[in-house]
All heavy atoms as a GROMACS GRO file, in nm:
protein
  609
    1MET      N    1   1.926   7.827   3.843
    1MET     CA    2   2.003   7.868   3.959
    1MET      C    3   1.940   7.802   4.082
    1MET      O    4   1.821   7.817   4.106
    1MET     CB    5   1.997   8.021   3.971
    1MET     CG    6   2.059   8.073   4.098
    1MET     SD    7   2.045   8.253   4.124
    1MET     CE    8   2.113   8.319   3.977
    2PRO      N    9   2.016   7.731   4.160
    2PRO     CA   10   1.962   7.671   4.283
    2PRO      C   11   1.908   7.778   4.377
    2PRO      O   12   1.954   7.893   4.379
    2PRO     CB   13   2.082   7.600   4.344
    2PRO     CG   14   2.173   7.574   4.228
    2PRO     CD   15   2.152   7.689   4.134
    3VAL      N   16   1.809   7.739   4.455
    3VAL     CA   17   1.737   7.836   4.538
    3VAL      C   18   1.829   7.900   4.643
    3VAL      O   19   1.814   8.018   4.675
    3VAL     CB   20   1.613   7.770   4.602
    3VAL    CG1   21   1.651   7.670   4.708
    3VAL    CG2   22   1.520   7.875   4.657
    4ARG      N   23   1.923   7.827   4.695
    4ARG     CA   24   2.015   7.885   4.796
    4ARG      C   25   2.101   7.995   4.733
    4ARG      O   26   2.130   8.095   4.796
    4ARG     CB   27   2.104   7.777   4.858
    4ARG     CG   28   2.030   7.679   4.944
    4ARG     CD   29   1.987   7.742   5.074
    4ARG     NE   30   1.922   7.640   5.156
    4ARG     CZ   31   1.846   7.668   5.257
    4ARG    NH1   32   1.823   7.791   5.292
    4ARG    NH2   33   1.790   7.572   5.326
    5GLU      N   34   2.142   7.975   4.609
    5GLU     CA   35   2.220   8.078   4.540
    5GLU      C   36   2.134   8.200   4.512
    5GLU      O   37   2.181   8.314   4.524
    5GLU     CB   38   2.279   8.024   4.410
    5GLU     CG   39   2.388   7.922   4.434
    5GLU     CD   40   2.441   7.863   4.306
    5GLU    OE1   41   2.406   7.912   4.197
    5GLU    OE2   42   2.517   7.765   4.314
    6PHE      N   43   2.008   8.178   4.477
    6PHE     CA   44   1.915   8.290   4.456
    6PHE      C   45   1.898   8.369   4.586
    6PHE      O   46   1.901   8.492   4.586
    6PHE     CB   47   1.780   8.238   4.407
    6PHE     CG   48   1.676   8.344   4.399
    6PHE    CD1   49   1.681   8.440   4.299
    6PHE    CD2   50   1.574   8.351   4.492
    6PHE    CE1   51   1.584   8.540   4.292
    6PHE    CE2   52   1.478   8.449   4.486
    6PHE     CZ   53   1.483   8.544   4.386
    7GLU      N   54   1.882   8.298   4.696
    7GLU     CA   55   1.868   8.363   4.825
    7GLU      C   56   1.994   8.443   4.859
    7GLU      O   57   1.987   8.555   4.909
    7GLU     CB   58   1.841   8.258   4.933
    7GLU     CG   59   1.806   8.315   5.068
    7GLU     CD   60   1.769   8.208   5.167
    7GLU    OE1   61   1.818   8.094   5.155
    7GLU    OE2   62   1.693   8.239   5.259
    8PHE      N   63   2.110   8.388   4.828
    8PHE     CA   64   2.237   8.456   4.852
    8PHE      C   65   2.246   8.585   4.769
    8PHE      O   66   2.288   8.690   4.820
    8PHE     CB   67   2.355   8.363   4.818
    8PHE     CG   68   2.489   8.428   4.833
    8PHE    CD1   69   2.543   8.452   4.958
    8PHE    CD2   70   2.561   8.464   4.720
    8PHE    CE1   71   2.668   8.512   4.970
    8PHE    CE2   72   2.685   8.524   4.731
    8PHE     CZ   73   2.738   8.548   4.857
    9VAL      N   74   2.205   8.578   4.643
    9VAL     CA   75   2.206   8.697   4.556
    9VAL      C   76   2.114   8.804   4.613
    9VAL      O   77   2.147   8.923   4.614
    9VAL     CB   78   2.168   8.660   4.411
    9VAL    CG1   79   2.142   8.784   4.328
    9VAL    CG2   80   2.276   8.576   4.349
   10CYS      N   81   1.998   8.763   4.663
   10CYS     CA   82   1.905   8.859   4.725
   10CYS      C   83   1.968   8.924   4.847
   10CYS      O   84   1.953   9.045   4.869
   10CYS     CB   85   1.774   8.791   4.762
   10CYS     SG   86   1.673   8.747   4.620
   11ARG      N   87   2.037   8.847   4.926
   11ARG     CA   88   2.103   8.902   5.046
   11ARG      C   89   2.215   8.998   5.006
   11ARG      O   90   2.235   9.102   5.070
   11ARG     CB   91   2.157   8.790   5.135
   11ARG     CG   92   2.054   8.695   5.188
   11ARG     CD   93   1.954   8.763   5.278
   11ARG     NE   94   1.853   8.667   5.322
   11ARG     CZ   95   1.727   8.696   5.344
   11ARG    NH1   96   1.683   8.817   5.328
   11ARG    NH2   97   1.644   8.603   5.382
   12CYS      N   98   2.290   8.966   4.902
   12CYS     CA   99   2.394   9.057   4.852
   12CYS      C  100   2.331   9.187   4.804
   12CYS      O  101   2.384   9.296   4.830
   12CYS     CB  102   2.473   8.991   4.739
   12CYS     SG  103   2.580   8.858   4.793
   13PHE      N  104   2.218   9.177   4.733
   13PHE     CA  105   2.145   9.296   4.690
   13PHE      C  106   2.109   9.382   4.810
   13PHE      O  107   2.123   9.504   4.805
   13PHE     CB  108   2.019   9.254   4.614
   13PHE     CG  109   1.924   9.368   4.589
   13PHE    CD1  110   1.948   9.459   4.488
   13PHE    CD2  111   1.812   9.383   4.668
   13PHE    CE1  112   1.862   9.565   4.465
   13PHE    CE2  113   1.724   9.488   4.646
   13PHE     CZ  114   1.748   9.580   4.546
   14GLU      N  115   2.064   9.320   4.918
   14GLU     CA  116   2.028   9.395   5.038
   14GLU      C  117   2.148   9.471   5.093
   14GLU      O  118   2.137   9.590   5.129
   14GLU     CB  119   1.976   9.300   5.146
   14GLU     CG  120   1.842   9.240   5.113
   14GLU     CD  121   1.795   9.140   5.217
   14GLU    OE1  122   1.875   9.100   5.305
   14GLU    OE2  123   1.678   9.102   5.211
   15LEU      N  124   2.262   9.406   5.099
   15LEU     CA  125   2.382   9.470   5.153
   15LEU      C  126   2.429   9.586   5.067
   15LEU      O  127   2.470   9.691   5.118
   15LEU     CB  128   2.494   9.367   5.168
   15LEU     CG  129   2.472   9.260   5.274
   15LEU    CD1  130   2.581   9.154   5.265
   15LEU    CD2  131   2.468   9.321   5.413
   16VAL      N  132   2.425   9.568   4.936
   16VAL     CA  133   2.474   9.671   4.845
   16VAL      C  134   2.377   9.788   4.835
   16VAL      O  135   2.419   9.904   4.833
   16VAL     CB  136   2.500   9.610   4.705
   16VAL    CG1  137   2.529   9.717   4.603
   16VAL    CG2  138   2.613   9.509   4.711
   17SER      N  139   2.249   9.759   4.830
   17SER     CA  140   2.150   9.865   4.805
   17SER      C  141   2.096   9.930   4.932
   17SER      O  142   2.043  10.041   4.928
   17SER     CB  143   2.031   9.808   4.726
   17SER     OG  144   1.958   9.717   4.808
   18GLY      N  145   2.105   9.860   5.043
   18GLY     CA  146   2.044   9.911   5.166
   18GLY      C  147   1.895   9.882   5.173
   18GLY      O  148   1.829   9.918   5.270
   19LEU      N  149   1.841   9.816   5.070
   19LEU     CA  150   1.701   9.777   5.069
   19LEU      C  151   1.688   9.636   5.127
   19LEU      O  152   1.786   9.565   5.140
   19LEU     CB  153   1.646   9.781   4.927
   19LEU     CG  154   1.654   9.916   4.855
   19LEU    CD1  155   1.614   9.901   4.710
   19LEU    CD2  156   1.564  10.017   4.924
   20LYS      N  157   1.566   9.596   5.159
   20LYS     CA  158   1.544   9.464   5.217
   20LYS      C  159   1.445   9.387   5.132
   20LYS      O  160   1.339   9.438   5.098
   20LYS     CB  161   1.490   9.480   5.359
   20LYS     CG  162   1.453   9.350   5.425
   20LYS     CD  163   1.540   9.326   5.545
   20LYS     CE  164   1.497   9.201   5.621
   20LYS     NZ  165   1.552   9.080   5.568
   21VAL      N  166   1.478   9.264   5.099
   21VAL     CA  167   1.386   9.175   5.030
   21VAL      C  168   1.299   9.110   5.136
   21VAL      O  169   1.349   9.042   5.225
   21VAL     CB  170   1.461   9.067   4.948
   21VAL    CG1  171   1.363   8.971   4.884
   21VAL    CG2  172   1.550   9.131   4.844
   22ASN      N  173   1.168   9.133   5.127
   22ASN     CA  174   1.075   9.076   5.223
   22ASN      C  175   1.012   8.951   5.161
   22ASN      O  176   0.917   8.961   5.085
   22ASN     CB  177   0.969   9.179   5.262
   22ASN     CG  178   0.882   9.131   5.375
   22ASN    OD1  179   0.876   9.013   5.405
   22ASN    ND2  180   0.814   9.224   5.438
   23PHE      N  181   1.065   8.835   5.195
   23PHE     CA  182   1.015   8.711   5.138
   23PHE      C  183   0.874   8.679   5.188
   23PHE      O  184   0.801   8.606   5.122
   23PHE     CB  185   1.111   8.595   5.167
   23PHE     CG  186   1.237   8.602   5.087
   23PHE    CD1  187   1.356   8.641   5.145
   23PHE    CD2  188   1.236   8.570   4.952
   23PHE    CE1  189   1.472   8.648   5.070
   23PHE    CE2  190   1.352   8.576   4.876
   23PHE     CZ  191   1.470   8.615   4.935
   24LEU      N  192   0.834   8.735   5.302
   24LEU     CA  193   0.699   8.713   5.351
   24LEU      C  194   0.596   8.782   5.262
   24LEU      O  195   0.480   8.741   5.256
   24LEU     CB  196   0.684   8.762   5.495
   24LEU     CG  197   0.769   8.688   5.598
   24LEU    CD1  198   0.756   8.752   5.736
   24LEU    CD2  199   0.730   8.541   5.603
   25LYS      N  200   0.637   8.887   5.190
   25LYS     CA  201   0.549   8.955   5.096
   25LYS      C  202   0.571   8.906   4.953
   25LYS      O  203   0.506   8.953   4.861
   25LYS     CB  204   0.572   9.106   5.100
   25LYS     CG  205   0.528   9.172   5.228
   25LYS     CD  206   0.549   9.322   5.218
   25LYS     CE  207   0.502   9.394   5.342
   25LYS     NZ  208   0.524   9.539   5.330
   26SER      N  209   0.663   8.814   4.935
   26SER     CA  210   0.698   8.764   4.803
   26SER      C  211   0.624   8.634   4.775
   26SER      O  212   0.570   8.570   4.865
   26SER     CB  213   0.848   8.738   4.794
   26SER     OG  214   0.920   8.857   4.816
   27SER      N  215   0.623   8.596   4.649
   27SER     CA  216   0.563   8.469   4.611
   27SER      C  217   0.644   8.406   4.499
   27SER      O  218   0.722   8.472   4.432
   27SER     CB  219   0.417   8.488   4.569
   27SER     OG  220   0.409   8.579   4.462
   28ILE      N  221   0.622   8.277   4.481
   28ILE     CA  222   0.693   8.202   4.379
   28ILE      C  223   0.588   8.129   4.294
   28ILE      O  224   0.485   8.086   4.345
   28ILE     CB  225   0.793   8.102   4.444
   28ILE    CG1  226   0.882   8.037   4.341
   28ILE    CG2  227   0.722   7.999   4.527
   28ILE    CD1  228   0.995   7.955   4.402
   29ALA      N  229   0.614   8.120   4.166
   29ALA     CA  230   0.526   8.047   4.074
   29ALA      C  231   0.614   7.967   3.980
   29ALA      O  232   0.722   8.011   3.942
   29ALA     CB  233   0.438   8.144   3.996
   30GLY      N  234   0.567   7.851   3.945
   30GLY     CA  235   0.646   7.767   3.856
   30GLY      C  236   0.573   7.735   3.727
   30GLY      O  237   0.451   7.729   3.724
   31ILE      N  238   0.650   7.718   3.622
   31ILE     CA  239   0.597   7.673   3.495
   31ILE      C  240   0.659   7.536   3.468
   31ILE      O  241   0.782   7.523   3.462
   31ILE     CB  242   0.632   7.772   3.381
   31ILE    CG1  243   0.574   7.909   3.411
   31ILE    CG2  244   0.583   7.719   3.247
   31ILE    CD1  245   0.616   8.017   3.314
   32HIS      N  246   0.576   7.436   3.458
   32HIS     CA  247   0.620   7.298   3.440
   32HIS      C  248   0.710   7.253   3.556
   32HIS      O  249   0.814   7.190   3.535
   32HIS     CB  250   0.692   7.279   3.306
   32HIS     CG  251   0.610   7.318   3.188
   32HIS    ND1  252   0.495   7.253   3.152
   32HIS    CD2  253   0.624   7.418   3.099
   32HIS    CE1  254   0.442   7.310   3.047
   32HIS    NE2  255   0.519   7.411   3.012
   33VAL      N  256   0.670   7.289   3.678
   33VAL     CA  257   0.742   7.250   3.799
   33VAL      C  258   0.645   7.168   3.885
   33VAL      O  259   0.529   7.208   3.903
   33VAL     CB  260   0.790   7.373   3.878
   33VAL    CG1  261   0.861   7.332   4.006
   33VAL    CG2  262   0.882   7.458   3.792
   34GLU      N  263   0.690   7.057   3.936
   34GLU     CA  264   0.605   6.974   4.021
   34GLU      C  265   0.568   7.049   4.149
   34GLU      O  266   0.647   7.129   4.201
   34GLU     CB  267   0.678   6.845   4.059
   34GLU     CG  268   0.704   6.753   3.941
   34GLU     CD  269   0.778   6.628   3.982
   34GLU    OE1  270   0.778   6.594   4.103
   34GLU    OE2  271   0.837   6.564   3.894
   35ASP      N  272   0.448   7.023   4.197
   35ASP     CA  273   0.398   7.091   4.317
   35ASP      C  274   0.489   7.068   4.438
   35ASP      O  275   0.513   7.159   4.516
   35ASP     CB  276   0.256   7.045   4.351
   35ASP     CG  277   0.153   7.098   4.254
   35ASP    OD1  278   0.182   7.199   4.185
   35ASP    OD2  279   0.044   7.039   4.247
   36ARG      N  280   0.543   6.947   4.452
   36ARG     CA  281   0.629   6.919   4.568
   36ARG      C  282   0.759   7.000   4.561
   36ARG      O  283   0.809   7.045   4.663
   36ARG     CB  284   0.657   6.770   4.581
   36ARG     CG  285   0.736   6.710   4.469
   36ARG     CD  286   0.766   6.560   4.492
   36ARG     NE  287   0.842   6.507   4.384
   36ARG     CZ  288   0.973   6.521   4.368
   36ARG    NH1  289   1.042   6.589   4.457
   36ARG    NH2  290   1.036   6.469   4.265
   37VAL      N  291   0.812   7.019   4.441
   37VAL     CA  292   0.934   7.099   4.425
   37VAL      C  293   0.904   7.245   4.455
   37VAL      O  294   0.980   7.311   4.527
   37VAL     CB  295   0.991   7.084   4.281
   37VAL    CG1  296   1.106   7.179   4.258
   37VAL    CG2  297   1.031   6.940   4.255
   38LEU      N  298   0.793   7.294   4.405
   38LEU     CA  299   0.753   7.433   4.430
   38LEU      C  300   0.729   7.456   4.579
   38LEU      O  301   0.770   7.558   4.634
   38LEU     CB  302   0.628   7.466   4.349
   38LEU     CG  303   0.602   7.611   4.317
   38LEU    CD1  304   0.720   7.675   4.247
   38LEU    CD2  305   0.477   7.624   4.234
   39SER      N  306   0.667   7.360   4.646
   39SER     CA  307   0.643   7.371   4.790
   39SER      C  308   0.774   7.376   4.868
   39SER      O  309   0.789   7.452   4.963
   39SER     CB  310   0.559   7.254   4.840
   39SER     OG  311   0.432   7.258   4.784
   40ARG      N  312   0.868   7.293   4.826
   40ARG     CA  313   1.001   7.291   4.891
   40ARG      C  314   1.072   7.425   4.874
   40ARG      O  315   1.128   7.479   4.970
   40ARG     CB  316   1.084   7.177   4.833
   40ARG     CG  317   1.224   7.170   4.885
   40ARG     CD  318   1.230   7.106   5.022
   40ARG     NE  319   1.368   7.091   5.059
   40ARG     CZ  320   1.419   7.136   5.172
   40ARG    NH1  321   1.343   7.196   5.260
   40ARG    NH2  322   1.546   7.121   5.200
   41LEU      N  323   1.070   7.480   4.754
   41LEU     CA  324   1.134   7.609   4.729
   41LEU      C  325   1.068   7.719   4.811
   41LEU      O  326   1.136   7.804   4.869
   41LEU     CB  327   1.129   7.643   4.580
   41LEU     CG  328   1.205   7.551   4.486
   41LEU    CD1  329   1.178   7.590   4.341
   41LEU    CD2  330   1.353   7.554   4.515
   42ALA      N  331   0.936   7.717   4.816
   42ALA     CA  332   0.864   7.818   4.893
   42ALA      C  333   0.895   7.807   5.041
   42ALA      O  334   0.905   7.909   5.110
   42ALA     CB  335   0.714   7.806   4.869
   43SER      N  336   0.912   7.687   5.091
   43SER     CA  337   0.944   7.672   5.233
   43SER      C  338   1.086   7.718   5.264
   43SER      O  339   1.111   7.777   5.369
   43SER     CB  340   0.924   7.527   5.278
   43SER     OG  341   1.019   7.442   5.220
   44ILE      N  342   1.178   7.697   5.172
   44ILE     CA  343   1.316   7.745   5.192
   44ILE      C  344   1.319   7.897   5.194
   44ILE      O  345   1.385   7.959   5.279
   44ILE     CB  346   1.409   7.690   5.083
   44ILE    CG1  347   1.427   7.539   5.100
   44ILE    CG2  348   1.545   7.761   5.085
   44ILE    CD1  349   1.499   7.472   4.984
   45LEU      N  350   1.247   7.960   5.101
   45LEU     CA  351   1.247   8.106   5.092
   45LEU      C  352   1.146   8.172   5.186
   45LEU      O  353   1.146   8.294   5.199
   45LEU     CB  354   1.216   8.149   4.948
   45LEU     CG  355   1.321   8.113   4.844
   45LEU    CD1  356   1.271   8.147   4.705
   45LEU    CD2  357   1.452   8.183   4.872
   46ALA      N  358   1.060   8.092   5.248
   46ALA     CA  359   0.954   8.142   5.336
   46ALA      C  360   0.865   8.241   5.261
   46ALA      O  361   0.843   8.354   5.305
   46ALA     CB  362   1.013   8.205   5.462
   47CYS      N  363   0.816   8.198   5.144
   47CYS     CA  364   0.728   8.282   5.065
   47CYS      C  365   0.605   8.203   5.023
   47CYS      O  366   0.600   8.082   5.042
   47CYS     CB  367   0.802   8.339   4.943
   47CYS     SG  368   0.853   8.216   4.824
   48ASP      N  369   0.508   8.272   4.966
   48ASP     CA  370   0.385   8.209   4.920
   48ASP      C  371   0.404   8.147   4.781
   48ASP      O  372   0.498   8.180   4.710
   48ASP     CB  373   0.272   8.312   4.909
   48ASP     CG  374   0.223   8.358   5.046
   48ASP    OD1  375   0.238   8.281   5.143
   48ASP    OD2  376   0.170   8.469   5.054
   49ILE      N  377   0.308   8.061   4.745
   49ILE     CA  378   0.304   8.003   4.611
   49ILE      C  379   0.186   8.063   4.538
   49ILE      O  380   0.077   8.073   4.593
   49ILE     CB  381   0.288   7.850   4.618
   49ILE    CG1  382   0.408   7.787   4.690
   49ILE    CG2  383   0.272   7.792   4.479
   49ILE    CD1  384   0.393   7.639   4.714
   50LYS      N  385   0.207   8.105   4.415
   50LYS     CA  386   0.099   8.156   4.331
   50LYS      C  387   0.086   8.067   4.209
   50LYS      O  388   0.180   7.999   4.171
   50LYS     CB  389   0.128   8.300   4.286
   50LYS     CG  390   0.116   8.400   4.397
   50LYS     CD  391   0.045   8.521   4.348
   50LYS     CE  392   0.024   8.616   4.464
   50LYS     NZ  393  -0.003   8.749   4.422
   51GLN      N  394  -0.032   8.070   4.150
   51GLN     CA  395  -0.060   7.992   4.031
   51GLN      C  396  -0.091   8.086   3.915
   51GLN      O  397  -0.143   8.195   3.936
   51GLN     CB  398  -0.180   7.900   4.054
   51GLN     CG  399  -0.162   7.802   4.169
   51GLN     CD  400  -0.056   7.698   4.142
   51GLN    OE1  401  -0.038   7.654   4.028
   51GLN    NE2  402   0.017   7.659   4.245
   52PHE      N  403  -0.057   8.043   3.795
   52PHE     CA  404  -0.092   8.119   3.675
   52PHE      C  405  -0.235   8.087   3.637
   52PHE      O  406  -0.277   7.973   3.655
   52PHE     CB  407   0.002   8.084   3.559
   52PHE     CG  408   0.140   8.139   3.577
   52PHE    CD1  409   0.242   8.059   3.625
   52PHE    CD2  410   0.167   8.270   3.545
   52PHE    CE1  411   0.369   8.109   3.640
   52PHE    CE2  412   0.295   8.321   3.560
   52PHE     CZ  413   0.395   8.241   3.609
   53PRO      N  414  -0.310   8.178   3.583
   53PRO     CA  415  -0.278   8.319   3.558
   53PRO      C  416  -0.283   8.400   3.686
   53PRO      O  417  -0.350   8.363   3.783
   53PRO     CB  418  -0.388   8.364   3.461
   53PRO     CG  419  -0.502   8.274   3.492
   53PRO     CD  420  -0.443   8.143   3.536
   54MET      N  421  -0.210   8.511   3.688
   54MET     CA  422  -0.203   8.597   3.805
   54MET      C  423  -0.179   8.740   3.760
   54MET      O  424  -0.152   8.766   3.643
   54MET     CB  425  -0.093   8.552   3.899
   54MET     CG  426   0.047   8.574   3.845
   54MET     SD  427   0.175   8.537   3.963
   54MET     CE  428   0.226   8.377   3.908
   55LEU      N  429  -0.190   8.831   3.854
   55LEU     CA  430  -0.155   8.971   3.828
   55LEU      C  431  -0.022   9.002   3.895
   55LEU      O  432   0.005   8.956   4.006
   55LEU     CB  433  -0.262   9.065   3.885
   55LEU     CG  434  -0.398   9.065   3.818
   55LEU    CD1  435  -0.491   9.161   3.891
   55LEU    CD2  436  -0.387   9.104   3.673
   56HIS      N  437   0.061   9.079   3.827
   56HIS     CA  438   0.186   9.129   3.884
   56HIS      C  439   0.192   9.278   3.855
   56HIS      O  440   0.191   9.318   3.739
   56HIS     CB  441   0.307   9.057   3.825
   56HIS     CG  442   0.438   9.109   3.876
   56HIS    ND1  443   0.479   9.089   4.005
   56HIS    CD2  444   0.533   9.184   3.817
   56HIS    CE1  445   0.595   9.148   4.023
   56HIS    NE2  446   0.630   9.207   3.909
   57LEU      N  447   0.195   9.356   3.960
   57LEU     CA  448   0.192   9.502   3.947
   57LEU      C  449   0.074   9.548   3.861
   57LEU      O  450   0.083   9.641   3.782
   57LEU     CB  451   0.324   9.555   3.889
   57LEU     CG  452   0.449   9.525   3.972
   57LEU    CD1  453   0.572   9.572   3.897
   57LEU    CD2  454   0.440   9.591   4.108
   58GLY      N  455  -0.037   9.476   3.876
   58GLY     CA  456  -0.158   9.511   3.805
   58GLY      C  457  -0.167   9.460   3.662
   58GLY      O  458  -0.266   9.482   3.594
   59LEU      N  459  -0.062   9.392   3.616
   59LEU     CA  460  -0.062   9.339   3.479
   59LEU      C  461  -0.085   9.189   3.481
   59LEU      O  462  -0.030   9.118   3.565
   59LEU     CB  463   0.072   9.368   3.411
   59LEU     CG  464   0.105   9.516   3.392
   59LEU    CD1  465   0.246   9.531   3.337
   59LEU    CD2  466   0.004   9.583   3.301
   60PRO      N  467  -0.165   9.138   3.388
   60PRO     CA  468  -0.192   8.994   3.385
   60PRO      C  469  -0.071   8.915   3.336
   60PRO      O  470  -0.003   8.955   3.242
   60PRO     CB  471  -0.309   8.982   3.287
   60PRO     CG  472  -0.300   9.104   3.202
   60PRO     CD  473  -0.239   9.212   3.286
   61LEU      N  474  -0.043   8.806   3.405
   61LEU     CA  475   0.063   8.712   3.364
   61LEU      C  476  -0.001   8.578   3.339
   61LEU      O  477  -0.086   8.532   3.415
   61LEU     CB  478   0.169   8.698   3.473
   61LEU     CG  479   0.254   8.818   3.506
   61LEU    CD1  480   0.351   8.783   3.617
   61LEU    CD2  481   0.330   8.866   3.384
   62HIS      N  482   0.042   8.512   3.234
   62HIS     CA  483  -0.013   8.383   3.198
   62HIS      C  484   0.097   8.300   3.134
   62HIS      O  485   0.194   8.356   3.081
   62HIS     CB  486  -0.129   8.404   3.099
   62HIS     CG  487  -0.223   8.290   3.093
   62HIS    ND1  488  -0.198   8.178   3.017
   62HIS    CD2  489  -0.343   8.269   3.152
   62HIS    CE1  490  -0.299   8.094   3.030
   62HIS    NE2  491  -0.388   8.147   3.112
   63VAL      N  492   0.085   8.169   3.140
   63VAL     CA  493   0.188   8.083   3.081
   63VAL      C  494   0.179   8.077   2.930
   63VAL      O  495   0.272   8.035   2.863
   63VAL     CB  496   0.185   7.940   3.140
   63VAL    CG1  497   0.223   7.943   3.285
   63VAL    CG2  498   0.050   7.876   3.120
   64SER      N  499   0.066   8.118   2.875
   64SER     CA  500   0.052   8.122   2.730
   64SER      C  501   0.019   8.265   2.687
   64SER      O  502   0.009   8.355   2.769
   64SER     CB  503  -0.058   8.026   2.684
   64SER     OG  504  -0.182   8.064   2.738
   65ARG      N  505  -0.001   8.284   2.560
   65ARG     CA  506  -0.031   8.416   2.506
   65ARG      C  507  -0.162   8.468   2.564
   65ARG      O  508  -0.261   8.396   2.572
   65ARG     CB  509  -0.040   8.406   2.354
   65ARG     CG  510  -0.059   8.538   2.287
   65ARG     CD  511  -0.066   8.516   2.136
   65ARG     NE  512  -0.102   8.638   2.070
   65ARG     CZ  513  -0.018   8.713   2.001
   65ARG    NH1  514   0.108   8.676   1.989
   65ARG    NH2  515  -0.058   8.822   1.944
   66LEU      N  516  -0.162   8.595   2.605
   66LEU     CA  517  -0.281   8.655   2.660
   66LEU      C  518  -0.382   8.687   2.550
   66LEU      O  519  -0.344   8.725   2.440
   66LEU     CB  520  -0.246   8.784   2.736
   66LEU     CG  521  -0.167   8.764   2.864
   66LEU    CD1  522  -0.116   8.898   2.915
   66LEU    CD2  523  -0.251   8.697   2.970
   67ARG      N  524  -0.509   8.671   2.582
   67ARG     CA  525  -0.615   8.705   2.489
   67ARG      C  526  -0.646   8.854   2.502
   67ARG      O  527  -0.611   8.918   2.600
   67ARG     CB  528  -0.741   8.624   2.521
   67ARG     CG  529  -0.720   8.474   2.509
   67ARG     CD  530  -0.847   8.401   2.548
   67ARG     NE  531  -0.901   8.446   2.675
   67ARG     CZ  532  -0.884   8.387   2.793
   67ARG    NH1  533  -0.814   8.277   2.800
   67ARG    NH2  534  -0.937   8.435   2.903
   68LYS      N  535  -0.714   8.906   2.403
   68LYS     CA  536  -0.754   9.047   2.405
   68LYS      C  537  -0.839   9.077   2.529
   68LYS      O  538  -0.825   9.181   2.593
   68LYS     CB  539  -0.831   9.082   2.278
   68LYS     CG  540  -0.868   9.226   2.266
   68LYS     CD  541  -0.941   9.254   2.134
   68LYS     CE  542  -0.981   9.399   2.126
   68LYS     NZ  543  -1.052   9.428   2.002
   69SER      N  544  -0.925   8.984   2.568
   69SER     CA  545  -1.012   9.003   2.683
   69SER      C  546  -0.934   9.013   2.815
   69SER      O  547  -0.982   9.072   2.911
   69SER     CB  548  -1.115   8.891   2.692
   69SER     OG  549  -1.051   8.765   2.710
   70ASP      N  550  -0.814   8.954   2.819
   70ASP     CA  551  -0.731   8.963   2.940
   70ASP      C  552  -0.684   9.106   2.965
   70ASP      O  553  -0.654   9.143   3.078
   70ASP     CB  554  -0.609   8.871   2.929
   70ASP     CG  555  -0.647   8.724   2.926
   70ASP    OD1  556  -0.744   8.687   2.996
   70ASP    OD2  557  -0.581   8.648   2.855
   71TRP      N  558  -0.675   9.186   2.859
   71TRP     CA  559  -0.627   9.323   2.870
   71TRP      C  560  -0.739   9.424   2.894
   71TRP      O  561  -0.712   9.538   2.928
   71TRP     CB  562  -0.551   9.363   2.744
   71TRP     CG  563  -0.423   9.284   2.729
   71TRP    CD1  564  -0.402   9.177   2.649
   71TRP    CD2  565  -0.301   9.307   2.797
   71TRP    NE1  566  -0.273   9.130   2.663
   71TRP    CE2  567  -0.209   9.210   2.754
   71TRP    CE3  568  -0.258   9.402   2.891
   71TRP    CZ2  569  -0.078   9.203   2.801
   71TRP    CZ3  570  -0.128   9.394   2.937
   71TRP    CH2  571  -0.039   9.296   2.893
   72GLU      N  572  -0.865   9.383   2.875
   72GLU     CA  573  -0.977   9.477   2.886
   72GLU      C  574  -0.984   9.552   3.018
   72GLU      O  575  -1.014   9.672   3.018
   72GLU     CB  576  -1.108   9.405   2.856
   72GLU     CG  577  -1.125   9.376   2.708
   72GLU     CD  578  -1.254   9.303   2.676
   72GLU    OE1  579  -1.339   9.290   2.766
   72GLU    OE2  580  -1.268   9.261   2.561
   73PRO      N  581  -0.956   9.489   3.133
   73PRO     CA  582  -0.960   9.567   3.258
   73PRO      C  583  -0.860   9.682   3.264
   73PRO      O  584  -0.874   9.776   3.341
   73PRO     CB  585  -0.931   9.464   3.367
   73PRO     CG  586  -0.961   9.333   3.306
   73PRO     CD  587  -0.934   9.349   3.158
   74LEU      N  588  -0.757   9.676   3.181
   74LEU     CA  589  -0.653   9.779   3.182
   74LEU      C  590  -0.680   9.893   3.087
   74LEU      O  591  -0.620   9.999   3.096
   74LEU     CB  592  -0.517   9.717   3.147
   74LEU     CG  593  -0.470   9.607   3.240
   74LEU    CD1  594  -0.345   9.542   3.186
   74LEU    CD2  595  -0.449   9.659   3.380
   75VAL      N  596  -0.772   9.871   2.992
   75VAL     CA  597  -0.802   9.972   2.891
   75VAL      C  598  -0.901  10.071   2.950
   75VAL      O  599  -1.005  10.034   3.003
   75VAL     CB  600  -0.862   9.907   2.764
   75VAL    CG1  601  -0.897  10.013   2.661
   75VAL    CG2  602  -0.762   9.808   2.706
   76VAL      N  603  -0.866  10.198   2.941
   76VAL     CA  604  -0.953  10.304   2.998
   76VAL      C  605  -1.041  10.363   2.891
   76VAL      O  606  -1.009  10.377   2.779
   76VAL     CB  607  -0.867  10.416   3.061
   76VAL    CG1  608  -0.955  10.527   3.114
   76VAL    CG2  609  -0.780  10.357   3.167
   0.00000   0.00000   0.00000
């Protein structure tokens, strides 16, 4: 989906839900995406760029299968 269409869908979501997508608090990450393309997308959406591995809502995200050690911080 082109980035402008994604932005449009987010704006439609805002109108329907009454919630607001804050792109300044959002980030974008790419898998097999050139850095220049990712930079361009981030500048259009006015968001940050993140690299894998990363945490999302406290859960580890990685482009490949997570190892057992990646989950250890979550095990109580």
